[in-house]
BALO-975184 format. One record per residue (C-alpha): residue in three letters; x, y, z. Coordinates in steps of 0.1 Angstrom, whole numbers. Layout:
BEGIN
aa east north up
ALA X Y Z .
...
// end
This chain:
BEGIN
aa east north up
MET -1 1 2 .
GLY 30 24 6 .
SER 38 21 -28 .
GLY -1 29 -40 .
GLN -10 -8 -47 .
LEU -44 0 -30 .
ASN -58 -37 -43 .
THR -33 -55 -21 .
ARG -55 -75 3 .
VAL -40 -100 35 .
GLU -52 -137 35 .
ILE -71 -143 66 .
SER -62 -182 77 .
SER -72 -180 112 .
LYS -103 -165 134 .
ASN -78 -152 164 .
GLU -64 -117 168 .
ILE -42 -119 139 .
GLY -72 -125 118 .
GLU -94 -100 133 .
LEU -64 -78 125 .
ALA -62 -88 87 .
GLN -100 -81 83 .
ALA -92 -43 96 .
PHE -66 -41 74 .
ASN -87 -54 41 .
ARG -118 -29 52 .
MET -90 2 53 .
ALA -78 -12 20 .
SER -114 -11 4 .
ASP -121 23 18 .
LEU -92 42 8 .
SER -93 26 -27 .
ASN -131 42 -27 .
THR -122 71 -18 .
MET -97 72 -43 .
VAL -114 68 -67 .
GLY -144 91 -59 .
ARG -119 119 -57 .
ASP -103 114 -88 .
TYR -138 112 -105 .
VAL -144 144 -90 .
GLU -111 155 -106 .
SER -117 146 -136 .
ILE -152 164 -138 .
ILE -134 198 -125 .
GLU -112 192 -150 .
SER -134 189 -183 .
LEU -158 218 -171 .
PRO -162 249 -199 .
GLU -158 276 -172 .
GLY -124 278 -156 .
VAL -120 270 -120 .
MET -92 277 -94 .
VAL -88 262 -57 .
VAL -75 286 -41 .
THR -63 289 -1 .
GLU -75 314 24 .
ASP -41 335 15 .
GLY -53 336 -21 .
ASP -25 311 -33 .
ILE -38 288 -61 .
VAL -31 256 -56 .
ARG -52 241 -87 .
THR -66 251 -119 .
ASN -86 233 -145 .
LEU -84 232 -182 .
ALA -106 260 -191 .
MET -90 282 -168 .
ARG -53 276 -184 .
GLN -71 283 -219 .
ILE -82 316 -206 .
TRP -49 325 -187 .
GLN -29 309 -219 .
GLY -51 317 -246 .
SER -47 283 -270 .
ARG -18 273 -251 .
VAL -29 245 -228 .
GLN 2 247 -206 .
PRO -5 246 -166 .
ILE -3 279 -147 .
ALA 27 281 -126 .
CYS 20 287 -87 .
GLY 9 322 -82 .
THR -18 345 -62 .
LEU -52 359 -70 .
ARG -33 394 -65 .
GLU -8 386 -93 .
MET -31 369 -117 .
PHE -59 398 -115 .
SER -55 433 -116 .
ASN -89 442 -95 .
THR -76 440 -59 .
LEU -114 434 -48 .
VAL -107 394 -60 .
MET -93 386 -24 .
ASP -130 395 -13 .
LEU -143 364 -25 .
LEU -123 349 1 .
LYS -137 366 27 .
CYS -178 359 19 .
ASP -195 335 37 .
LEU -201 301 18 .
THR -242 307 13 .
ASN -234 339 -2 .
GLN -226 339 -40 .
MET -204 372 -52 .
SER -188 381 -82 .
ILE -165 405 -93 .
GLU -152 416 -129 .
SER -114 420 -133 .
GLY -85 424 -161 .
LEU -67 390 -165 .
GLN -25 401 -164 .
SER -22 370 -187 .
PRO 13 367 -204 .
GLY -5 368 -237 .
ASP -9 401 -257 .
GLN -48 402 -258 .
ALA -63 422 -229 .
THR -87 396 -213 .
THR -114 400 -190 .
VAL -128 374 -167 .
LEU -158 374 -141 .
LEU -146 358 -107 .
SER -177 339 -86 .
SER -173 323 -53 .
SER -187 291 -56 .
GLY -198 286 -20 .
ILE -180 249 -23 .
LEU -150 243 0 .
HIS -119 219 -18 .
SER -104 214 16 .
SER -122 220 50 .
GLU -88 214 67 .
ASN -69 244 50 .
GLY -100 265 39 .
GLU -89 262 3 .
ARG -121 279 -18 .
VAL -136 264 -54 .
LEU -137 301 -76 .
LEU -153 302 -109 .
ILE -139 322 -138 .
GLU -158 331 -171 .
ASP -140 351 -199 .
ILE -163 381 -207 .
THR -140 395 -228 .
ALA -161 393 -264 .
ARG -195 404 -240 .
LYS -178 433 -227 .
ALA -167 444 -263 .
HIS -199 438 -275 .
GLN -215 459 -245 .
ARG -190 488 -255 .
GLU -203 488 -292 .
LEU -237 487 -279 .
GLU -231 518 -256 .
TYR -211 534 -282 .
VAL -242 532 -307 .
ALA -266 546 -283 .
HIS -246 576 -268 .
PHE -231 590 -301 .
ASP -239 595 -334 .
SER -229 570 -365 .
LEU -222 599 -391 .
THR -201 622 -374 .
ASN -188 602 -338 .
LEU -200 632 -317 .
PRO -226 628 -288 .
ASN -260 623 -299 .
ARG -290 633 -282 .
LEU -291 611 -249 .
LEU -256 623 -242 .
LEU -262 653 -248 .
ALA -284 655 -220 .
ASP -262 634 -196 .
ARG -233 658 -207 .
LEU -257 690 -202 .
GLN -269 675 -167 .
GLN -231 672 -154 .
SER -221 709 -169 .
LEU -251 728 -149 .
THR -240 705 -115 .
GLN -202 717 -124 .
VAL -209 755 -133 .
THR -236 758 -104 .
ARG -208 743 -77 .
ARG -181 762 -94 .
HIS -202 796 -98 .
LEU -190 804 -130 .
ASN -215 803 -163 .
MET -224 784 -191 .
ALA -236 786 -228 .
VAL -257 764 -248 .
VAL -257 769 -281 .
PHE -284 756 -309 .
ILE -268 756 -342 .
ASP -285 754 -372 .
ILE -265 748 -412 .
ASP -278 772 -434 .
GLY -285 761 -469 .
PHE -280 722 -463 .
LYS -312 716 -482 .
ASN -299 729 -512 .
ILE -264 709 -510 .
ASN -286 677 -504 .
ASP -311 686 -534 .
GLN -287 695 -559 .
HIS -255 668 -553 .
GLY -270 646 -536 .
HIS -273 628 -500 .
ASP -238 616 -501 .
MET -224 647 -507 .
GLY -245 663 -476 .
ASP -236 635 -453 .
GLN -198 639 -460 .
LEU -200 680 -459 .
LEU -218 672 -419 .
VAL -188 654 -411 .
ALA -160 681 -422 .
VAL -183 706 -408 .
ALA -186 687 -376 .
SER -153 681 -372 .
ALA -144 719 -377 .
MET -168 732 -356 .
LYS -154 706 -326 .
GLN -116 718 -334 .
THR -129 753 -322 .
LEU -138 742 -286 .
ARG -118 738 -257 .
GLU -112 705 -237 .
GLY -143 701 -214 .
ASP -170 717 -240 .
THR -194 697 -257 .
LEU -206 691 -296 .
ALA -237 673 -300 .
ARG -256 665 -333 .
LEU -295 662 -326 .
GLY -301 651 -363 .
GLY -301 663 -397 .
ASP -281 696 -399 .
GLU -286 704 -360 .
PHE -262 704 -338 .
VAL -257 718 -298 .
ALA -224 733 -282 .
VAL -220 732 -244 .
LEU -197 761 -235 .
ASN -185 754 -200 .
ASP -169 772 -173 .
LEU -173 807 -186 .
ASP -165 839 -161 .
ASN -192 860 -180 .
VAL -214 858 -207 .
ALA -191 878 -230 .
ALA -165 852 -227 .
SER -184 833 -254 .
THR -181 862 -281 .
PRO -149 848 -295 .
MET -159 811 -290 .
LEU -191 818 -306 .
ASP -173 837 -340 .
ARG -154 809 -342 .
LEU -184 786 -345 .
LEU -198 810 -371 .
SER -161 805 -390 .
ALA -154 770 -392 .
ALA -193 767 -406 .
ALA -186 794 -436 .
HIS -152 778 -437 .
PRO -153 765 -482 .
TYR -151 731 -477 .
GLN -133 709 -507 .
ILE -163 675 -509 .
GLY -147 651 -540 .
LYS -141 677 -566 .
ARG -164 704 -556 .
THR -162 729 -530 .
VAL -190 738 -513 .
GLN -196 765 -484 .
VAL -224 769 -460 .
SER -230 792 -432 .
ALA -247 785 -396 .
SER -273 797 -377 .
LEU -266 801 -335 .
GLY -287 807 -308 .
VAL -274 811 -278 .
THR -289 810 -239 .
PHE -270 815 -207 .
TYR -272 794 -173 .
PRO -276 805 -145 .
GLN -307 826 -147 .
GLN -325 844 -123 .
GLN -356 819 -124 .
VAL -348 782 -118 .
ILE -343 764 -152 .
ASP -333 731 -165 .
ALA -318 715 -193 .
ASP -349 709 -218 .
GLN -355 744 -212 .
LEU -319 758 -219 .
LEU -323 736 -253 .
ARG -359 753 -263 .
GLN -348 785 -258 .
ALA -314 779 -278 .
ASP -338 766 -302 .
GLN -362 797 -303 .
ALA -330 823 -302 .
MET -314 804 -333 .
TYR -350 808 -352 .
GLN -346 846 -347 .
ALA -306 841 -363 .
LYS -326 827 -393 .
VAL -352 855 -395 .
THR -327 884 -391 .
GLY -306 869 -418 .
LYS -286 839 -408 .
ASN -248 831 -406 .
ARG -249 849 -371 .
PHE -259 844 -338 .
CYS -287 860 -314 .
ILE -291 855 -277 .
PHE -321 845 -258 .
ASP -340 871 -244 .
PRO -358 860 -215 .
GLU -379 893 -210 .
GLN -391 887 -245 .
ASP -399 850 -240 .
ARG -420 860 -212 .
SER -440 883 -233 .
LEU -444 860 -258 .
ARG -457 830 -233 .
VAL -478 855 -221 .
HIS -492 863 -252 .
HIS -499 826 -261 .
GLU -521 822 -229 .
SER -538 850 -237 .
LEU -546 837 -272 .
GLU -557 804 -259 .
ARG -580 824 -232 .
ILE -596 840 -258 .
ARG -599 811 -278 .
VAL -614 790 -250 .
ALA -639 820 -245 .
LEU -652 818 -279 .
ASP -659 781 -276 .
HIS -681 785 -242 .
GLY -700 815 -262 .
GLU -686 842 -235 .
PHE -685 870 -264 .
VAL -720 893 -268 .
LEU -722 922 -294 .
TYR -731 956 -282 .
TYR -747 981 -307 .
GLN -743 1021 -308 .
PRO -768 1037 -333 .
LYS -758 1057 -360 .
VAL -787 1089 -369 .
ASN -796 1115 -390 .
MET -789 1141 -372 .
ARG -808 1166 -394 .
SER -844 1141 -394 .
GLY -839 1126 -365 .
GLN -842 1092 -381 .
VAL -821 1058 -370 .
VAL -803 1049 -397 .
GLY -785 1019 -386 .
VAL -762 1005 -356 .
GLU -728 992 -356 .
ALA -722 962 -340 .
LEU -694 964 -313 .
ILE -678 932 -298 .
ARG -677 930 -261 .
TRP -661 901 -236 .
GLN -685 888 -208 .
HIS -658 877 -189 .
PRO -667 850 -160 .
GLN -641 867 -134 .
GLN -634 901 -147 .
GLY -668 910 -159 .
LEU -673 929 -194 .
LEU -645 938 -213 .
ALA -639 965 -237 .
PRO -626 953 -272 .
GLY -595 972 -265 .
LEU -583 948 -238 .
PHE -580 918 -262 .
LEU -590 924 -302 .
PRO -552 939 -304 .
THR -541 903 -291 .
ILE -553 882 -321 .
GLU -551 908 -346 .
ASN -524 887 -368 .
ASP -537 854 -351 .
ALA -561 832 -374 .
LEU -583 835 -340 .
ALA -592 873 -356 .
VAL -607 853 -384 .
ALA -627 832 -358 .
VAL -640 860 -339 .
GLY -647 878 -369 .
GLU -665 853 -385 .
TRP -687 849 -353 .
VAL -695 889 -350 .
ILE -707 880 -389 .
ASP -730 854 -380 .
SER -741 869 -345 .
ALA -752 899 -362 .
LEU -771 884 -393 .
SER -790 866 -366 .
GLN -796 897 -343 .
ILE -814 912 -378 .
GLU -837 886 -379 .
ASP -847 886 -340 .
TRP -851 924 -343 .
ARG -873 919 -375 .
THR -897 896 -355 .
CYS -900 925 -331 .
GLY -911 952 -359 .
LEU -879 969 -357 .
ASP -859 965 -394 .
LEU -823 983 -393 .
PRO -792 979 -409 .
VAL -762 964 -391 .
SER -726 972 -399 .
VAL -695 948 -385 .
ASN -658 960 -387 .
VAL -639 934 -407 .
GLY -602 933 -400 .
ALA -572 929 -422 .
LEU -564 893 -417 .
GLN -600 884 -425 .
LEU -602 903 -454 .
GLN -571 887 -472 .
GLN -586 853 -468 .
ARG -588 834 -498 .
ASP -624 823 -490 .
PHE -636 854 -477 .
VAL -664 858 -503 .
ASP -675 822 -498 .
GLN -677 824 -463 .
LEU -701 854 -464 .
ARG -721 838 -489 .
ALA -722 809 -468 .
HIS -736 836 -438 .
LEU -763 849 -460 .
GLN -775 819 -469 .
ALA -778 805 -434 .
HIS -801 836 -430 .
PRO -824 839 -457 .
CYS -845 861 -442 .
VAL -819 890 -440 .
ASN -818 914 -468 .
PRO -775 912 -476 .
SER -783 949 -482 .
HIS -791 958 -444 .
LEU -751 941 -438 .
GLU -727 963 -440 .
LEU -690 954 -436 .
GLU -670 984 -420 .
ILE -629 981 -434 .
LEU -598 1004 -424 .
GLU -584 1029 -446 .
THR -552 1015 -435 .
SER -565 979 -446 .
ALA -575 988 -476 .
LEU -541 1004 -488 .
GLN -521 972 -481 .
ASP -535 956 -508 .
MET -555 977 -533 .
ASP -563 951 -561 .
GLN -573 925 -541 .
VAL -593 944 -520 .
ARG -613 960 -547 .
LEU -617 928 -561 .
VAL -631 912 -527 .
ILE -657 945 -527 .
ASP -670 936 -556 .
ALA -676 907 -551 .
CYS -691 915 -524 .
THR -713 940 -536 .
LYS -727 914 -563 .
LEU -741 897 -530 .
GLY -758 927 -523 .
VAL -737 936 -490 .
ARG -727 972 -486 .
PHE -689 988 -475 .
ALA -678 1014 -458 .
LEU -647 1028 -451 .
ASP -638 1037 -415 .
ASP -614 1058 -397 .
PHE -614 1076 -429 .
GLY -587 1103 -431 .
THR -561 1083 -410 .
GLY -544 1064 -438 .
TYR -532 1081 -471 .
SER -563 1090 -486 .
SER -560 1095 -526 .
LEU -589 1104 -553 .
SER -574 1072 -568 .
TYR -583 1048 -542 .
LEU -616 1064 -538 .
LYS -626 1062 -575 .
ARG -614 1022 -574 .
LEU -632 1010 -543 .
LYS -668 1008 -546 .
VAL -677 1019 -512 .
THR -712 1036 -500 .
LEU -700 1053 -470 .
LEU -671 1073 -456 .
LYS -662 1072 -420 .
ILE -646 1104 -407 .
ASP -624 1092 -379 .
LYS -634 1106 -340 .
SER -596 1115 -336 .
PHE -610 1149 -363 .
VAL -644 1153 -348 .
ARG -631 1153 -311 .
ASP -609 1188 -315 .
MET -628 1202 -344 .
LEU -643 1229 -321 .
GLU -609 1241 -312 .
ASP -584 1227 -337 .
ASP -586 1245 -369 .
ASP -566 1221 -387 .
ASP -591 1193 -378 .
LEU -619 1214 -391 .
ALA -601 1221 -425 .
ILE -596 1185 -428 .
LEU -636 1182 -422 .
ARG -645 1200 -448 .
ALA -621 1184 -475 .
VAL -631 1148 -463 .
ILE -666 1157 -467 .
GLY -659 1180 -496 .
LEU -647 1147 -514 .
ALA -671 1124 -502 .
GLN -701 1148 -517 .
ALA -677 1150 -554 .
PHE -674 1113 -552 .
GLY -710 1105 -543 .
ARG -704 1086 -514 .
GLN -723 1094 -482 .
VAL -702 1104 -451 .
ILE -709 1098 -414 .
ALA -690 1115 -385 .
GLU -679 1093 -354 .
GLY -671 1109 -321 .
VAL -706 1131 -320 .
GLU -699 1138 -283 .
THR -720 1173 -277 .
ILE -748 1188 -294 .
ALA -721 1219 -304 .
HIS -704 1185 -326 .
GLY -736 1178 -345 .
SER -744 1215 -346 .
LEU -710 1221 -365 .
LEU -711 1189 -384 .
LEU -747 1199 -402 .
GLN -732 1231 -412 .
LEU -706 1214 -428 .
GLY -734 1190 -446 .
CYS -726 1161 -427 .
ASP -758 1151 -415 .
LEU -752 1116 -403 .
GLY -735 1107 -371 .
GLN -727 1084 -344 .
GLY -713 1090 -308 .
PHE -718 1093 -271 .
GLY -738 1124 -275 .
ILE -762 1105 -293 .
ALA -758 1071 -276 .
ARG -732 1044 -257 .
PRO -731 1013 -271 .
MET -758 989 -257 .
PRO -769 953 -254 .
ALA -792 940 -283 .
ASP -821 941 -258 .
LYS -821 974 -249 .
LEU -822 990 -285 .
PRO -858 988 -296 .
ASP -868 1008 -265 .
TRP -841 1032 -272 .
VAL -854 1037 -308 .
THR -888 1046 -297 .
ARG -874 1071 -273 .
TRP -850 1088 -294 .
GLN -854 1124 -307 .
SER -829 1148 -326 .
ALA -814 1175 -302 .
PRO -838 1205 -313 .
ALA -808 1226 -321 .
TRP -801 1201 -349 .
THR -834 1200 -364 .
ALA -841 1235 -365 .
// end
């Protein structure tokens, strides 16, 4: 047995003490043989496992490795690993913690392998929870080669965070860099600039020379712009021809100007793409952090985008700095627009009516429909408090259409109670310029067949008529054929001329109240009134004066030949249900009828 012959047995020839000793010897030999066979079996299994296996002492000395571990260590060369320690074999010093963890708790650590091969190898070491030998504390560690997995993971991370064309950070990585920069400049009490960059003329390059040249140009421009930045700054591509630069650690706002100029110069540089030389420029929108109000990264990007748009509309190839005050004003404007839109949807607008009379005869010749807002919280609001907000917005057209339809409905209602009065409504320039204005008007008239179209008068501002004389003339002619009449409002405030009075088929001229109000004291206003009244008479137009506030105003107008008047001296605007009673009681001033 001393030579390893575990199959040796002692012949038992007697049942005495020698025989019993022989039996005990044979049992020991048999048990020892079985133990050695089991251990050899386990060792063969460990040797053939696909994962690397190491047996390590509690001090970190490596006493046993399997074939897979030796292949990881030596690459394709299957050689035994020289005696060594965990510290010598693995770059991560935390591997020693694997020997300290409880056997019931599995633990894994990634580490570089300090292999004699040239390639960099990354492995995952895990505690197996198995004691190889309880006598000397030897543990079994499992090792997996994860080099390929880590390389694939790095590729996926790169694709997720970098633009495939320019190799610049993409939108996702930009968000992370922006957040880091916000924290950094706040801690350092410095400033940061966010620059939104849009390449001018890039679409033309794509359309004329193809997307391949466009892509090459983007790569060249991106590279040139990146070279103008400092280490620590970021240039990212959002997509298409849009980029964002983050300029960190600025002492003040002015410190960004040289960098912005360099970005503009880089973008505007002529580039040789293949056999062609192409040149573009860039529009830059800039905003800064910190600001007076708390602001996050997304808001900074939106501000820079808005400023970039301003750079576009003001000429391109320049930078514009975001103006917080202007932005606040725009936000208030948009909120007001939305509130007015809600008011229209909820029926909060009403029409008041101001009478128009023949001061000489006392006849009520019509009324002007004037919009009011019955605000749920603020009460009745005058048009000057909300109409300027929608003047250049499409909402002005919707409100104007509502006014026309409501006025026609009111004409119908008054007719049922025996009151037959023409109604004039104001039409804004934007509404008048709509291509379907005539069609919409025709549809309104058809929806109210009981209304005589001549009872609807559309008042247009003199300044609106002058914006596009030919178009306005065509609209007036078409509407006149429908039977609708036109008046020229605020006459005398624009560039009154004989030529457009002759071309526009308006039936009434309304003298602006600013001339009427001061005519008793201002000789110039009086002279203008005489001229306007004379002009109207010469062209066969009716004339009405706004702003008749006193009997003296009416008397002088009558002397000048203007019989029609409208103003507070006659009646203030009133709700529709008050008008029939007012008409019944109305009498012209004795001084006017004498």
